[in-house]
C-alpha positions as CSV (number, residue, x, y, z in Angstrom):
1,M,123.6,79.1,76.6
2,H,125.4,81.4,78.2
3,I,123.7,84.5,80.6
4,A,125.2,87.4,82.2
5,V,123.2,89.2,84.8
6,I,123.8,92.6,85.5
7,G,124.0,94.2,89.1
8,S,124.8,91.4,91.6
9,G,122.7,92.5,94.5
10,Y,119.6,90.6,95.8
11,V,117.8,89.9,92.9
12,G,121.0,89.0,90.6
13,L,122.7,87.2,93.2
14,V,119.9,84.9,93.6
15,T,119.1,84.9,89.8
16,G,122.1,84.3,89.1
17,A,123.3,81.3,91.5
18,C,119.8,79.8,90.5
19,F,120.6,79.6,86.9
20,A,124.0,78.1,87.5
21,E,122.2,75.5,89.5
22,F,120.2,74.6,86.3
23,G,123.5,73.8,84.3
24,V,123.6,77.2,82.9
25,D,127.0,79.2,82.0
26,V,126.0,82.2,84.1
27,T,128.2,85.5,84.4
28,C,127.3,88.4,87.5
29,V,128.7,91.4,86.7
30,D,128.8,94.2,89.0
31,V,130.5,97.8,88.8
32,D,132.0,97.3,92.9
33,A,135.1,95.9,92.5
34,E,135.0,94.5,96.4
35,K,132.1,93.3,96.3
36,I,132.8,91.5,93.2
37,A,136.1,89.9,94.7
38,Q,134.1,88.9,97.7
39,L,131.9,86.9,95.6
40,A,134.5,85.6,93.2
41,A,136.0,84.5,97.0
42,G,132.4,82.4,97.4
43,K,131.4,84.8,100.4
44,T,128.2,86.6,99.8
45,T,127.3,90.2,100.1
46,I,123.7,89.4,101.2
47,Y,121.8,86.9,103.6
48,E,119.8,85.1,102.5
49,P,119.2,80.7,103.5
50,G,120.8,78.4,101.5
51,L,122.6,81.1,99.7
52,D,126.0,80.6,100.4
53,Q,126.5,77.2,99.8
54,L,124.5,77.7,96.2
55,V,127.2,80.4,95.0
56,K,130.3,78.4,96.6
57,R,129.2,74.9,95.2
58,N,128.7,76.7,91.0
59,L,131.9,78.5,91.5
60,Q,133.4,75.4,92.1
61,A,131.7,73.7,89.2
62,G,132.3,76.7,87.1
63,R,129.2,77.5,86.1
64,L,129.1,80.8,88.1
65,R,131.5,83.6,87.5
66,F,131.6,87.8,88.5
67,T,133.1,90.1,87.0
68,T,133.4,93.9,86.7
69,D,134.2,93.8,82.9
70,S,130.9,94.6,81.4
71,P,132.0,94.2,77.9
72,S,133.4,90.5,78.1
73,A,130.4,89.3,79.8
74,I,128.2,91.5,77.2
75,Q,129.3,89.8,74.4
76,Q,129.7,86.2,75.4
77,S,125.9,86.0,76.6
78,L,123.0,85.4,74.4
79,V,120.4,86.1,77.6
80,I,121.6,89.7,79.7
81,F,119.3,89.8,82.9
82,L,119.3,93.5,83.9
83,A,119.2,92.7,87.3
84,V,120.4,96.6,89.5
85,G,118.3,99.3,91.8
86,T,115.6,101.5,90.8
87,P,115.8,103.0,94.1
88,P,112.7,105.9,94.6
89,S,113.6,109.3,93.6
90,P,112.2,112.2,96.0
91,D,108.8,112.0,93.6
92,G,108.0,108.5,94.4
93,S,109.4,107.8,91.2
94,A,111.9,104.7,90.3
95,D,115.2,106.1,89.5
96,L,116.0,103.7,85.7
97,S,119.6,106.1,86.0
98,Y,121.0,102.4,87.0
99,V,119.1,100.7,84.4
100,E,119.8,103.3,82.0
101,D,123.4,103.0,82.4
102,A,123.2,99.0,81.7
103,A,121.7,99.6,78.6
104,R,123.8,101.5,77.3
105,K,126.6,99.4,78.1
106,I,125.0,96.9,76.3
107,A,124.2,99.1,73.3
108,E,128.2,99.9,73.1
109,H,129.2,96.4,73.3
110,I,126.8,93.9,71.5
111,D,128.2,92.2,68.9
112,S,125.2,89.7,68.0
113,Y,121.8,89.2,68.4
114,K,120.8,89.1,72.6
115,V,117.6,89.5,74.7
116,V,118.1,91.5,76.9
117,V,115.5,90.6,80.0
118,T,114.5,93.8,82.4
119,K,114.4,91.8,86.0
120,S,114.5,95.1,88.1
121,T,111.3,96.8,88.9
122,V,110.2,99.1,86.7
123,P,107.8,101.7,85.3
124,V,105.4,100.8,82.5
125,G,106.6,101.8,79.3
126,T,110.7,101.0,80.8
127,G,110.4,98.3,78.1
128,K,109.8,100.8,74.8
129,H,112.2,103.0,76.3
130,L,115.7,100.9,76.5
131,A,115.1,99.7,73.6
132,A,114.8,102.7,71.8
133,L,118.3,104.1,73.7
134,I,120.3,101.0,72.9
135,R,119.5,101.4,69.2
136,K,120.6,105.4,69.6
137,H,123.8,103.8,71.5
138,Q,124.8,101.7,69.0
139,P,128.2,102.4,66.7
140,R,126.4,99.8,64.3
141,P,122.9,98.5,64.0
142,V,122.9,94.5,65.9
143,E,119.3,93.0,66.2
144,F,118.6,92.6,70.0
145,S,114.9,92.3,71.8
146,V,113.6,93.6,75.0
147,V,111.7,91.4,77.3
148,S,110.5,92.3,80.4
149,N,110.8,89.0,82.7
150,P,109.7,90.4,86.6
151,E,110.9,88.7,89.7
152,F,108.6,87.7,92.2
153,L,111.0,86.6,95.3
154,R,110.4,86.2,98.8
155,E,113.6,87.7,100.9
156,G,113.8,84.4,103.3
157,A,112.7,82.5,100.6
158,A,113.9,83.4,97.2
159,I,115.7,80.2,96.4
160,R,112.5,78.4,96.9
161,D,110.6,80.7,94.9
162,F,113.3,80.9,91.7
163,K,112.6,77.0,91.8
164,F,109.6,76.5,92.5
165,P,107.8,79.7,91.4
166,D,104.3,80.1,91.5
167,R,104.3,82.1,87.7
168,I,107.0,82.7,85.5
169,V,106.4,86.4,83.3
170,V,107.7,87.0,80.1
171,G,106.4,90.2,78.3
172,T,107.2,90.6,74.6
173,S,105.4,90.8,71.1
174,D,109.1,89.0,69.9
175,E,108.5,85.3,68.7
176,R,112.5,85.3,68.9
177,G,112.7,86.5,72.4
178,R,109.9,84.9,73.4
179,K,111.4,81.5,72.7
180,V,115.0,82.6,74.0
181,L,113.1,82.9,77.4
182,G,111.5,79.7,77.0
183,D,114.2,78.0,76.3
184,V,116.0,79.5,79.8
185,Y,113.2,78.8,82.1
186,R,112.5,75.0,80.5
187,P,113.9,73.5,83.5
188,L,111.8,74.5,85.4
189,S,108.8,73.0,83.4
190,L,109.6,69.5,85.4
191,N,108.3,71.9,88.6
192,Q,104.9,72.8,86.3
193,A,105.7,76.6,87.1
194,P,102.8,78.7,84.5
195,L,104.7,80.0,82.0
196,M,102.6,83.3,81.1
197,Y,103.2,85.1,78.3
198,T,102.2,88.6,77.7
199,A,102.6,92.3,76.7
200,R,106.3,94.1,77.8
201,R,103.4,96.7,79.1
202,T,101.7,94.4,81.0
203,A,104.3,92.4,82.2
204,E,105.6,95.9,83.8
205,L,102.6,96.3,85.5
206,I,101.6,92.8,86.8
207,K,104.4,93.4,89.4
208,Y,103.2,96.3,90.6
209,A,99.7,95.4,91.2
210,A,100.8,92.3,92.7
211,N,102.9,94.3,95.8
212,A,100.4,96.9,95.5
213,F,97.4,93.9,96.5
214,L,100.1,92.1,99.5
215,A,100.6,95.4,100.5
216,T,96.6,96.3,100.6
217,K,95.8,93.0,102.3
218,I,98.6,93.6,105.4
219,T,97.0,97.1,105.8
220,F,94.0,96.0,105.9
221,I,94.4,93.1,108.4
222,N,95.9,95.7,110.5
223,E,93.1,97.9,110.7
224,I,90.6,95.1,111.1
225,A,93.3,94.3,114.7
226,D,93.0,97.7,115.7
227,L,89.2,97.6,115.7
228,S,89.4,93.9,116.9
229,E,91.1,95.4,120.2
230,K,88.4,97.9,120.8
231,V,85.5,95.7,120.4
232,G,87.1,92.5,122.4
233,A,87.4,90.3,118.6
234,D,90.5,88.3,117.7
235,V,92.1,89.2,114.8
236,Q,93.9,85.9,114.5
237,E,90.9,84.2,114.7
238,V,89.3,86.7,112.4
239,A,92.1,86.2,109.9
240,R,91.8,82.5,109.5
241,G,88.2,82.9,109.4
242,I,88.0,85.1,106.0
243,G,91.7,83.7,105.0
244,L,89.9,79.9,104.4
245,D,87.3,81.7,101.8
246,N,89.4,80.7,99.0
247,R,88.5,83.9,97.4
248,I,90.7,85.9,99.8
249,G,93.3,83.0,100.9
250,S,95.3,83.8,104.1
251,K,98.5,84.3,102.9
252,F,99.5,87.9,104.5
253,L,96.8,88.2,106.8
254,H,98.7,88.5,110.1
255,A,98.3,91.7,111.9
256,G,101.8,93.7,112.8
257,P,103.8,96.6,113.3
258,G,103.2,97.9,109.2
259,F,105.0,96.2,106.3
260,G,108.3,97.3,105.0
261,G,111.3,96.2,103.3
262,S,113.0,96.4,99.6
263,C,110.0,96.5,97.8
264,F,106.4,97.1,98.9
265,P,106.7,100.3,100.5
266,K,109.1,101.6,97.1
267,D,107.0,99.6,94.5
268,T,103.5,101.0,96.1
269,R,104.8,105.0,96.0
270,A,106.0,104.0,92.6
271,L,102.5,103.1,91.2
272,V,100.5,105.5,92.6
273,K,103.4,107.8,90.7
274,I,103.1,106.0,87.1
275,A,98.8,106.2,87.9
276,L,99.1,110.1,88.3
277,D,101.3,110.5,85.7
278,H,98.4,109.3,83.8
279,D,95.8,111.5,85.5
280,V,94.5,107.8,87.3
281,P,94.4,108.7,90.8
282,L,94.4,105.1,92.6
283,R,92.8,105.9,96.1
284,I,93.3,102.6,97.2
285,V,96.6,102.4,97.2
286,E,97.3,105.6,98.3
287,A,95.2,105.1,101.6
288,V,97.4,101.9,102.0
289,L,100.6,104.0,102.1
290,A,98.8,106.6,104.7
291,V,97.8,104.0,106.7
292,N,101.3,102.0,107.1
293,D,103.3,105.1,108.0
294,N,100.8,106.5,110.7
295,R,100.7,102.7,111.7
296,K,105.4,102.4,111.6
297,R,104.9,106.0,113.8
298,A,101.9,105.1,116.0
299,M,103.6,101.4,117.6
300,A,105.7,103.9,120.0
301,R,103.0,104.6,121.6
302,K,101.5,101.5,121.7
303,V,105.0,100.2,123.7
304,C,104.5,103.8,126.1
305,N,101.0,102.9,127.0
306,A,102.3,99.3,127.8
307,A,105.1,100.9,130.1
308,G,102.4,102.1,132.3
309,G,102.5,105.9,130.1
310,S,106.0,107.3,130.1
311,L,109.0,106.0,129.1
312,R,111.7,108.6,130.2
313,G,114.7,106.8,131.9
314,K,113.4,103.2,131.3
315,T,114.8,100.4,129.6
316,I,113.4,98.9,126.4
317,A,114.7,95.8,124.9
318,V,113.9,95.2,121.1
319,L,113.5,91.5,119.9
320,G,114.4,91.8,115.8
321,L,115.1,94.9,114.1
322,T,114.8,93.3,110.6
323,F,111.6,94.2,108.1
324,K,110.8,90.1,108.3
325,P,112.5,86.9,109.7
326,D,115.4,84.9,107.0
327,T,116.9,88.4,106.3
328,D,119.2,91.2,107.0
329,D,117.5,94.0,105.1
330,M,116.8,96.7,107.3
331,R,115.0,98.4,104.3
332,E,111.8,100.9,105.7
333,A,112.1,98.4,108.4
334,P,109.5,98.9,111.0
335,S,112.2,98.9,113.8
336,I,113.4,102.0,112.6
337,P,110.5,104.0,113.5
338,L,109.5,102.3,116.5
339,V,113.2,102.7,118.3
340,T,113.5,106.3,116.9
341,G,110.0,107.3,118.3
342,L,111.0,105.4,121.8
343,L,114.5,107.2,121.7
344,D,112.4,110.7,121.3
345,M,110.0,109.2,124.4
346,G,113.1,109.4,126.6
347,A,114.0,105.7,126.7
348,K,117.2,103.8,126.5
349,V,116.4,101.3,123.7
350,R,118.5,97.7,123.8
351,A,118.1,95.4,121.2
352,H,119.3,92.0,119.2
353,D,118.2,90.3,115.9
354,P,119.9,86.9,114.7
355,V,121.7,88.1,111.4
356,G,120.2,92.3,111.4
357,M,122.5,93.9,113.4
358,E,125.5,94.6,111.2
359,Q,123.0,96.2,108.9
360,A,120.6,98.0,111.8
361,R,123.5,99.8,113.0
362,K,124.0,102.0,110.0
363,E,120.1,102.6,110.5
364,L,120.3,103.3,114.5
365,P,123.3,104.2,115.5
366,D,122.5,105.3,119.2
367,I,121.6,102.0,120.8
368,E,123.1,98.9,122.5
369,Y,123.4,96.3,120.7
370,C,122.7,92.2,122.3
371,D,124.5,89.1,121.7
372,D,121.5,87.2,122.3
373,P,118.0,87.9,123.9
374,Y,118.5,87.1,127.4
375,A,120.9,90.0,127.6
376,C,118.8,91.8,125.5
377,V,115.9,91.6,128.3
378,R,118.3,92.0,131.7
379,G,117.2,94.8,133.5
380,A,114.6,96.1,131.1
381,D,111.4,97.8,131.8
382,A,109.6,96.1,128.9
383,L,110.2,93.7,126.0
384,V,108.7,94.5,122.7
385,I,109.0,91.6,119.8
386,V,109.7,93.1,116.0
387,T,110.7,90.4,114.3
388,E,108.7,87.2,114.3
389,W,112.5,85.5,114.0
390,V,112.0,81.1,115.0
391,Q,114.3,81.8,117.9
392,F,112.0,84.4,119.8
393,R,109.0,81.7,119.7
394,A,110.5,79.3,122.3
395,L,112.0,81.7,124.9
396,D,112.4,80.6,128.4
397,L,109.9,83.0,129.7
398,D,110.6,82.3,133.5
399,R,114.3,83.3,132.5
400,V,112.8,86.5,130.5
401,K,111.1,87.7,133.8
402,S,113.3,87.0,136.0
403,E,116.0,88.8,133.6
404,M,113.7,92.2,133.4
405,A,113.1,94.9,135.8
406,Q,109.6,95.3,135.2
407,P,107.9,91.9,133.6
408,V,106.1,94.1,130.6
409,V,106.2,92.3,126.8
410,V,104.6,94.0,123.7
411,D,103.8,91.4,120.8
412,L,104.0,93.2,117.8
413,R,104.0,89.5,116.3
414,N,101.3,87.9,118.2
415,I,104.0,84.9,118.6
416,Y,102.7,84.2,121.9
417,R,99.3,83.2,123.4
418,P,97.6,85.9,126.1
419,D,97.0,83.3,128.4
420,D,100.2,81.7,128.2
421,M,101.6,85.1,128.9
422,A,99.1,85.8,132.3
423,A,100.3,82.4,133.5
424,H,103.8,83.3,133.5
425,G,102.8,86.8,135.4
426,F,103.6,89.5,132.5
427,T,101.7,92.0,131.7
428,Y,101.0,91.9,127.6
429,D,100.4,93.5,124.8
430,S,99.5,92.0,121.5
431,V,98.3,93.3,118.0
432,G,94.1,92.6,117.3
433,R,93.7,90.6,120.8
434,S,92.6,91.0,124.2
435,S,95.3,90.9,126.5
436,K,92.4,89.0,128.6
437,P,90.8,85.9,127.7
438,E,87.5,86.4,127.0
439,M,84.9,85.1,129.8
């Protein structure tokens, strides 16, 4: 079997490399010739742990290829995955122009039966729309199936998620397409991954519903964190106490500065737009978006209060810029409104991130970037921990204190204990916890 993956961004590259690792012949296609040349040379264009080695190994084995020649890739493949971007439109809806361009390209060059699989996150009904689009632009009628197969990859753990998925959702009522996708995912049957077959529209909605629910869990625990601070409770213990309930679960109950990234903000907004288009207001999801946006903006005020009520002329050190660890993704990262707010308050900002500084410079050009955490904190009036990189979990606290002008730490990820920080002489503030142990 030969597979083509149209779109060599995050999802497309991980998908193509992992299928190649299973022994499948994979051709990854992209319109960006510079990106394709880089990938063909074995240099990945995104940061994802383990992806470099995976791409190089399968390139050398001849199972993975990169090209801008979409007609050839389409014609030699039985299965064509669409993994192009669906960026948000001004009204919050998903922009399907890249998906539609790919579908038209498939229509022009399809010469035998194909299974067209939407990996991109698309609105409900897109599968039907793409099928009609392909039929309309075919030079001559050729059979094909359009299947929805949403991705559930976590940045920083994408390869493991692909190889050991919680579930594989296949949306189609076409028996031929269903059988082909079953063959494609057969290597994962050894890992006992549940393969869920459902209707195409249902599969499309599952992706949005999953992301909206996870975003809701994050937002819920963040609001509980605010209450915990007021009443003197510890939000981490609250999260553990409710997470031990199997009906709730412990994942995504980590208080912090709000969610970001390429999926949750975009997909929750798109889901709200889909619902409004069908006269079904989603009040909970709307509230999640509003609370999250307000929270990210409020983090600069939290730092200001911890630093004495004014940031004018002060130097603030920021550790962590990406929206989560183990990725260089800066899309909707909480660090962006935080740093912007600090600058607006008159602070000078110095920052360090283990892998994200190149991407961060595009979003935050007006700050100083440092090569290591200790250079970052040197002479700072306050330190803010924004992303919970493992490199920041065991800092030499005595050295940090000696380097800083003022020993003020605002830990937005709760990676340190209040009593330990107090013992080291820091003025310490975190999220949803009292800075002083309860008596």
